[in-house]
C-alpha positions in Angstrom: -19.9 -9.2 -24.8 -19.0 -12.5 -23.1 -20.6 -15.6 -24.7 -19.1 -19.3 -22.9 -19.7 -22.5 -25.1 -21.4 -24.8 -22.4 -18.9 -27.6 -23.0 -16.2 -25.4 -23.1 -17.4 -23.1 -19.5 -14.3 -24.3 -17.8 -11.4 -24.1 -20.2 -12.7 -21.1 -22.7 -14.3 -17.9 -22.4 -15.0 -16.1 -26.2 -14.9 -12.4 -25.2 -16.4 -10.3 -28.0 -18.0 -7.2 -29.5 -17.5 -5.0 -32.5 -17.8 -1.3 -30.3 -17.2 2.0 -32.2 -14.0 2.9 -33.5 -12.8 -0.9 -32.9 -12.9 -3.3 -36.2 -11.8 -6.6 -37.0 -8.6 -5.6 -38.3 -8.1 -3.8 -34.8 -8.9 -7.6 -33.2 -6.6 -9.2 -35.1 -3.9 -6.3 -34.9 -4.4 -7.0 -30.6 -4.1 -11.0 -31.1 -0.8 -10.5 -33.2 0.8 -8.5 -31.1 0.1 -10.4 -28.2 1.0 -13.6 -29.6 4.6 -11.7 -31.1 5.3 -10.0 -27.3 5.1 -13.6 -25.9 6.9 -14.8 -28.5 9.7 -12.6 -27.4 9.6 -12.2 -23.5 9.1 -15.7 -21.5 7.5 -13.9 -18.9 4.6 -11.8 -21.1 1.6 -13.8 -20.7 -2.0 -13.3 -22.1 -5.6 -15.5 -22.4 -5.8 -15.9 -26.1 -5.9 -19.1 -27.7 -6.6 -18.6 -31.3 -7.1 -15.5 -33.6 -10.2 -13.7 -33.4 -13.3 -14.2 -36.1 -16.6 -12.1 -36.9 -20.2 -13.9 -36.5 -23.8 -12.4 -36.7 -25.3 -10.6 -33.8 -27.2 -13.6 -32.4 -30.6 -12.9 -31.5 -32.6 -11.3 -28.8 -29.1 -9.3 -28.2 -30.2 -5.8 -29.2 -33.3 -6.6 -27.1 -31.0 -7.1 -24.0 -28.8 -4.3 -24.7 -32.0 -2.1 -25.2 -33.2 -3.2 -21.9 -31.9 -1.7 -19.0 -32.1 2.2 -18.2 -30.6 1.8 -14.3 -26.7 2.1 -14.0 -25.2 -1.7 -13.6 -28.2 -3.3 -16.1 -26.4 -5.3 -18.4 -27.6 -2.7 -21.3 -27.0 0.3 -19.5 -23.1 -0.9 -18.9 -22.7 -2.2 -23.0 -25.0 0.2 -25.0 -22.5 2.7 -26.0 -21.0 -0.3 -27.1 -23.0 -2.6 -28.9 -26.2 -0.5 -29.8 -27.2 -0.9 -33.3 -24.1 -3.5 -34.3 -25.1 -6.4 -37.2 -22.2 -8.7 -35.9 -19.4 -9.3 -33.1 -16.0 -9.8 -32.9 -15.3 -12.7 -31.2 -11.7 -13.4 -29.3 -11.3 -16.9 -27.9 -9.4 -16.8 -24.9 -9.0 -19.0 -21.7 -10.7 -18.4 -18.6 -8.9 -16.5 -15.8 -7.9 -18.7 -12.9 -10.8 -18.5 -10.2 -10.2 -15.3 -7.6 -7.9 -13.5 -9.9 -7.8 -9.5 -9.6 -6.7 -6.7 -12.6 -4.6 -3.9 -10.8 -4.6 -1.0 -12.6 -2.7 2.5 -12.6 -5.6 5.0 -12.1 -6.0 4.7 -8.4 -2.8 4.0 -6.2 -5.3 2.8 -3.1 -7.5 0.6 -5.6 -4.0 -1.2 -6.3 -3.4 -1.9 -2.7 -6.2 -2.7 -2.0 -6.8 -5.2 -4.3 -3.1 -6.9 -4.1 -4.1 -7.1 0.0 -7.2 -8.9 -1.2 -5.2 -11.8 -3.4 -2.0 -11.7 -0.9 -4.4 -12.5 1.7 -4.4 -15.7 1.1 -1.0 -16.5 -1.5 1.8 -18.7 -0.1 5.1 -17.9 -0.3 6.1 -19.1 -3.4 3.2 -17.9 -5.3 4.1 -14.4 -3.3 7.6 -14.3 -5.2 6.3 -15.6 -8.3 4.1 -12.6 -8.0 7.2 -10.2 -7.0 9.0 -11.9 -10.3 6.8 -10.9 -12.9 6.2 -7.6 -11.4 9.8 -6.7 -11.4 9.7 -8.6 -15.1 7.4 -6.2 -16.4 9.0 -3.2 -15.2 12.1 -2.9 -18.0 8.9 -5.3 -20.3 6.9 -1.5 -20.2 9.8 0.6 -21.0 10.8 -1.6 -24.0 7.1 -1.2 -24.9 5.9 2.3 -23.5 2.1 1.7 -25.3 1.8 -0.9 -22.4 1.5 1.9 -20.4 -1.7 2.9 -21.9 -4.4 2.4 -19.1 -2.3 -0.3 -17.4 -3.8 -3.4 -16.5 -2.2 -6.9 -15.5 -4.5 -9.4 -14.2 -2.9 -11.6 -11.3 -3.5 -14.9 -10.2 -3.8 -16.6 -7.0 -0.9 -18.7 -8.0 0.9 -15.2 -8.4 1.5 -15.5 -12.1 0.2 -12.2 -13.6 -1.4 -11.4 -17.3 -1.5 -8.7 -19.7 -5.2 -7.7 -20.3 -7.1 -5.5 -22.7 -4.6 -5.3 -24.6 -6.4 -3.9 -27.2 -5.6 -0.3 -25.2 -2.1 -0.7 -26.7 -3.6 0.2 -30.0 -2.6 3.3 -31.2 0.8 3.9 -29.8 2.5 5.7 -26.6 0.8 7.1 -24.0 -0.5 10.6 -23.6 1.5 12.1 -20.4 -1.4 12.1 -18.7 -1.5 8.1 -18.8 2.2 8.5 -18.3 1.8 10.3 -15.2 -0.6 7.6 -13.9 1.9 4.7 -14.6 4.6 6.6 -12.8 5.7 4.8 -9.4 2.7 2.7 -9.8 4.7 -0.5 -10.2 7.3 0.4 -7.8 4.5 1.0 -5.1 2.9 -2.8 -6.1 6.5 -4.1 -6.0 6.9 -2.6 -2.9 3.9 -4.2 -1.4 4.2 -7.8 -2.3 7.9 -7.5 -1.0 7.0 -6.0 2.9 4.6 -8.9 2.5 6.9 -11.4 1.9 9.4 -9.5 4.4 6.1 -10.2 7.1 6.3 -14.1 6.7 10.2 -14.6 5.9 11.2 -11.9 9.0 13.6 -10.1 6.1 13.5 -6.9 4.3 15.4 -5.9 1.1 16.2 -2.7 0.6 17.0 -1.0 -3.3 20.9 -1.7 -2.8 20.6 -5.3 -2.2 21.0 -5.3 1.8 18.9 -7.8 3.7 18.0 -6.3 6.8 16.2 -9.0 9.7 12.6 -7.0 10.6 11.5 -9.6 13.2 12.2 -6.6 15.8 9.4 -4.5 14.7 6.8 -7.0 13.9 7.2 -9.0 17.1 5.5 -8.1 20.4 5.2 -11.3 22.4 6.4 -11.0 26.4 8.6 -14.5 25.0 10.4 -12.8 22.6 10.9 -9.9 24.5 12.4 -12.1 27.1 14.9 -13.8 25.1 16.1 -10.6 23.9 16.0 -7.8 26.8 20.1 -7.7 26.6 20.1 -7.1 22.8 20.5 -3.5 22.4 18.5 -1.6 19.5 20.5 0.0 17.0 19.5 3.1 15.3 21.6 3.9 12.1 24.3 1.7 13.3 24.7 3.2 16.1 24.0 1.3 19.3 21.5 2.7 22.5 21.3 1.6 25.7 17.5 0.1 25.1 16.6 -3.1 24.3 15.1 -4.0 20.9 12.3 -5.0 22.8 9.9 -3.2 25.4 10.5 -4.7 28.6 6.7 -5.5 30.0 8.0 -5.1 33.7 9.5 -1.0 32.8 6.1 0.9 34.4 3.1 -0.3 35.9 -0.2 -0.4 34.1 1.1 0.9 30.8 2.7 -1.9 29.2 -0.1 -4.0 29.4 -2.0 -5.7 26.3 -4.1 -3.5 24.4 -7.6 -3.8 25.8 -9.8 -4.5 22.2 -11.7 -1.3 20.5 -15.2 -1.6 22.4 -18.3 0.0 20.1 -20.0 0.7 23.7 -17.0 2.7 24.9 -16.6 6.3 24.0 -13.6 6.7 21.3 -11.3 9.9 21.0 -11.1 10.6 17.1 -8.1 11.9 15.1 -8.6 13.8 12.0 -8.1 16.5 9.9 -5.3 18.5 10.2 -2.8 18.7 13.2 -1.2 22.4 14.7 1.8 23.9 13.7 5.0 21.9 12.4 6.2 18.6 13.0 7.1 19.0 16.5 3.9 20.1 17.8 2.1 17.4 15.8 4.4 14.9 17.8 3.9 16.3 21.1 -0.2 16.2 20.2 0.1 12.6 19.1 1.9 11.2 22.2 -0.4 13.7 24.6 -3.8 12.2 22.7 -1.9 8.8 23.1 -1.9 9.9 27.3 -5.1 11.5 27.3 -6.8 8.2 26.5 -4.7 6.6 29.2 -5.4 8.9 31.9 -8.9 8.9 30.8 -9.9 5.3 31.0 -11.1 6.3 26.9 -10.1 4.6 23.3 -8.7 6.3 20.7 -8.9 6.1 16.9 -7.1 7.9 14.1 -8.2 8.4 10.4 -5.9 6.7 7.9 -5.6 10.2 5.7 -5.1 12.2 9.2 -2.5 14.5 10.4 -0.8 11.9 12.4 -0.4 9.3 9.5 1.0 12.6 7.9 3.1 13.2 10.5 4.2 9.6 12.1 5.4 8.1 9.0 7.4 9.9 6.8 9.7 8.8 9.3 8.4 5.9 11.5 6.6 2.8 11.1 6.6 3.0 6.9 3.4 0.6 5.5 4.7 -2.9 4.7 1.7 -4.0 3.1 -0.9 -5.8 3.3 -3.7 -3.9 2.9 -2.2 -1.0 3.1 -1.5 -3.9 5.0 -3.0 -5.6 7.0 0.7 -6.7 8.9 1.2 -3.5 9.2 -2.3 -2.0 10.1 -2.4 -4.5 13.2 0.9 -3.9 13.6 0.4 0.0 14.2 -2.8 -0.8 16.3 -1.4 -2.7 18.9 2.0 -0.7 19.2 0.0 1.9 20.4 -3.4 1.1 21.4 -5.4 2.9 18.8 -7.8 1.6 15.7 -7.6 3.0 12.6 -10.4 3.9 10.7 -10.3 4.1 6.7 -14.0 5.7 6.5 -16.0 7.5 8.5 -19.2 5.3 7.5 -16.8 2.7 10.2 -17.7 5.0 13.0 -20.9 4.0 12.8 -22.6 2.4 15.9 -20.1 3.9 18.4 -21.7 4.8 21.5 -19.8 7.9 21.9 -17.6 9.5 19.1 -15.2 12.7 20.7 -13.6 14.5 17.8 -10.6 15.9 19.5 -9.0 19.6 18.0 -5.2 18.6 18.2 -4.2 22.0 19.5 -6.3 21.4 22.4 -4.2 18.0 22.7 -1.1 20.1 22.3 -1.9 22.0 25.5 -3.1 18.3 27.1 -1.2 18.3 30.9 -1.4 14.6 32.6 -2.1 14.6 36.3 -1.1 11.2 36.5 2.5 11.0 38.3 5.1 12.1 36.6 7.5 8.9 36.8 4.3 7.4 35.6 3.9 9.8 32.7 7.8 9.8 32.0 7.2 6.2 31.4 4.0 5.8 29.3 5.9 9.2 26.9 9.2 7.2 27.1 7.6 3.7 25.9 5.6 5.5 23.2 8.8 7.5 21.8 10.7 4.0 21.8 8.1 2.6 19.6 8.6 5.1 16.6 12.4 4.6 17.1 12.0 0.8 16.9 10.1 1.3 14.2 12.4 3.8 12.0 12.4 4.2 8.6 15.3 2.6 6.0 13.6 3.9 3.0 11.8 0.6 2.7 7.8 1.0 2.1 5.1 3.9 1.5 3.2 5.8 3.7 -1.1 5.8 3.1 -0.9 8.4 0.2 1.3 5.8 -1.7 4.7 7.7 -1.6 7.7 5.9 -0.8 9.7 6.9 2.5 12.9 8.2 2.6 15.7 7.0 4.6 16.0 8.4 8.4 19.6 7.2 8.3 20.5 9.0 4.9 21.2 12.5 6.7 23.9 11.4 8.7 25.2 8.2 6.4 25.8 11.0 3.8 27.9 12.9 6.3 30.1 10.3 8.4 29.8 7.1 5.3 30.9 3.8 6.9 32.2 5.8 9.9 28.6 6.1 11.1 28.2 4.2 14.1 31.5 6.1 16.0 30.9 9.5 14.7 30.7 12.1 17.5 28.6 15.4 16.4 25.9 17.4 17.6 22.6 18.6 15.9 21.8 22.5 16.0 17.9 23.3 15.8 17.2 26.8 14.1 13.9 27.6 11.7 16.9 30.9 11.0 18.9 28.2 9.5 15.7 27.1 7.2 15.8 26.7 3.4 18.4 29.6 1.6 20.1 30.7 4.7 21.3 27.4 6.1 22.4 26.7 2.7 24.7 29.5 2.3 26.1 28.5 6.2 27.1 25.6 4.9 28.7 26.6 1.7 31.5 27.9 3.9 31.7 25.3 6.3 
């Protein structure tokens, strides 16, 4: 329970409790642990302002604890901790900055959403402060693995991070399940903040420190496209014969600005599992975009559908700010679609049309062939203008791979000039392929 002295409400909070299994010596040990780490590491912050003390349970406390029975009532939430307590342990603490969030590692999507919430209104300097704090926490957690137990970090709107609920570190190293929750958690948070910074600065830094400009993949304005009309796109350091930006005069109607998604118009929804393997699913995605254009419909994609599982491992990696808002807007505007996080968001749409992916595979457009080719080429070019370089994550918070890693491993620095052929044969998948390569 928290008891806040009226005259100190803005500066200090008293967090208290005498929950079962937690003694005054535990509280004192936790306080000393926090002070010791803060003295040892400049980047370790906590809210404690003094050692804990013990006081008798105030009058009326047990009545409040025993009053609530419904989920969410104060009694319901705290009864198991404080029922029958005759005294409380009070830990004097500073109040956290207004608008702070707590991130934990038990659910990566929740972590992503909370980071998105605070990054929306955070300035560049604060984001860089947050990035430094998260990066500093990795070696700290490695030196003190007990911190990864039920890992919690509070982040303020100024980007400062604070370790909270440090009594969780009592009792030594984490169990294997707790380690699994933590693995990749901070890496994912760091990627989210990095890409939020990249969205603002137009630069992205890979794992080995190389800086790349990303403005080409994040800009769709006619003015920028005109300015860069003659700048050719490079893929894996290999020049192509197309521009970095789609030229708006390429074909009729297919390159106009996306119309807003309207609830009073029918919308096709892609969800569930795709039909076939990667090649089929890519065709199904291309056909879905084409069919909605042909029929004047709208296209919606569920966040965890086969579409995201097909596209994101190779293209359009999440550069987070709602898993991220900037990425989400970019994806939607690139393909004139709407991404839905939950099916409940479909309520209110006049007509929702679930579309089987197998049906899309065999879709045949009736528009003139030249127009069809221009439309399909635009979608394909959009994908390759946003190919993955090993930076970012997918909707399941898995780090994406570098699409150029294979060709780079073969040709090294000569990747830009190498001439090669590709053999695609399912008979060479797995062990047969390894056997053949071993003889090359």
